[in-house]
C-alpha positions in Angstrom: 7.1 1.6 -23.0 7.2 0.1 -19.6 11.0 -0.1 -19.5 11.4 3.6 -20.5 8.9 4.7 -17.8 10.5 2.5 -15.2 13.8 4.1 -16.0 12.2 7.5 -15.6 11.1 6.6 -12.1 14.4 5.1 -11.2 16.3 8.2 -12.2 13.9 11.0 -11.6 11.6 10.2 -8.8 12.5 7.7 -6.1 14.0 4.3 -6.4 11.5 1.8 -5.0 10.5 -1.8 -5.2 8.4 -2.9 -8.2 4.8 -2.3 -7.4 5.3 0.8 -5.2 3.2 3.9 -5.2 5.2 5.5 -8.1 4.8 2.4 -10.2 1.1 2.6 -9.6 1.2 6.3 -10.7 3.0 5.1 -13.8 0.4 2.5 -14.6 -2.4 5.0 -14.1 -0.7 7.7 -16.1 -0.2 5.3 -19.0 -3.9 4.2 -19.0 -5.1 7.8 -18.7 -2.9 8.9 -21.5 -4.2 6.1 -23.6 -7.7 7.5 -23.2 -6.5 11.0 -24.2 -4.9 9.7 -27.4 -7.6 7.1 -28.3 -9.5 9.6 -30.5 -6.3 10.2 -32.5 -5.9 13.8 -31.1 -4.6 14.7 -27.7 -6.1 18.0 -26.7 -4.3 20.5 -24.4 -7.3 20.3 -22.1 -6.9 16.5 -21.8 -3.3 16.9 -20.9 -4.1 19.6 -18.3 -6.7 17.4 -16.7 -4.4 14.4 -16.8 -1.7 16.4 -15.0 -4.2 17.6 -12.5 -5.5 14.1 -11.7 -2.1 12.7 -11.3 -0.9 15.5 -9.0 -4.0 15.1 -6.8 -4.2 11.3 -6.6 -0.5 10.6 -6.3 0.8 13.7 -4.6 3.3 14.4 -7.4 4.9 17.8 -7.9 4.1 19.7 -11.1 7.7 18.9 -12.4 7.4 15.2 -11.5 4.0 15.0 -13.2 5.2 16.8 -16.3 8.2 14.4 -16.6 5.9 11.4 -16.1 3.5 12.6 -18.8 6.4 13.4 -21.2 7.9 9.9 -20.7 4.4 8.4 -21.3 4.0 10.4 -24.5 7.3 9.4 -25.9 6.6 5.7 -25.4 2.9 5.6 -26.2 3.3 4.2 -29.6 5.1 1.1 -28.2 2.1 0.1 -26.0 0.5 -3.1 -27.3 -1.0 -4.5 -24.2 -2.5 -3.1 -21.0 -1.8 -6.3 -19.1 1.3 -5.1 -17.2 -0.5 -2.0 -16.1 -3.7 -3.7 -15.1 -1.9 -6.5 -13.4 -0.1 -4.1 -11.1 -3.3 -2.2 -10.4 -5.1 -5.5 -9.6 -2.4 -6.4 -7.2 -2.2 -3.2 -5.3 -5.5 -1.2 -5.6 -8.6 -1.8 -3.6 -11.8 -2.2 -5.5 -12.7 1.4 -4.6 -9.4 2.7 -6.1 -10.1 0.8 -9.3 -13.5 2.5 -9.6 -11.7 5.8 -9.0 -9.3 5.1 -11.8 -12.2 4.2 -14.1 -13.9 7.5 -13.2 -10.6 9.4 -13.9 -10.5 7.7 -17.3 -14.1 9.0 -18.0 -13.0 12.5 -16.9 -10.2 12.5 -19.5 -12.6 11.2 -22.2 -15.2 13.9 -21.3 -12.8 16.9 -21.3 -13.8 17.7 -24.9 -17.5 17.1 -24.1 -17.8 14.1 -26.3 -17.0 10.4 -25.7 -15.4 8.8 -28.8 -16.4 5.2 -29.4 -12.7 4.2 -29.1 -12.4 6.0 -25.7 -15.5 4.2 -24.4 -14.2 0.8 -25.7 -10.8 1.3 -24.0 -12.4 2.3 -20.7 -14.8 -0.7 -20.9 -11.8 -3.0 -21.6 -9.8 -1.6 -18.7 -12.8 -1.9 -16.4 -13.1 -5.6 -17.4 -9.4 -6.2 -16.9 -9.7 -4.6 -13.4 -12.8 -6.7 -12.6 -14.9 -3.6 -12.1 -18.6 -4.5 -12.4 -20.8 -3.0 -15.1 -22.9 -1.2 -12.5 -19.8 0.5 -11.1 -18.5 1.3 -14.6 -21.7 3.1 -15.4 -21.9 4.9 -12.1 -18.3 6.1 -12.6 -19.3 7.5 -16.0 -22.3 9.3 -14.5 -20.2 10.8 -11.7 -17.6 12.0 -14.3 -20.4 13.6 -16.4 -21.5 15.7 -13.4 
């Protein structure tokens, strides 16, 4: 999955060094999409919210965002580990941006008004991999619910 999405960025967006802002957008998009598909059904509302969050947080155009999501969808089945994504985020994101990502994950999970146990498990796992405290994990959830 990572190779396909890296190729997408190299050809469609902007060539940049590994770990640049677009690589971070890619890592976040992959994690957010994983939340959307964790309950075995990706809802249109989840995809719309995912697109909205990516555009706002990474200043991507609607076309760039749609291309990124399409690349992420095509390769989602090949994802077996979140390590590459979380490693990049740990290297480049401040603690506050990590909390913001966790809150975005909660927002995707809450689009359908229910939190599936698999969605919550994934968000908890990513929070742990990003070294986000349990208190901040819960506070992000509460902010997303409001």
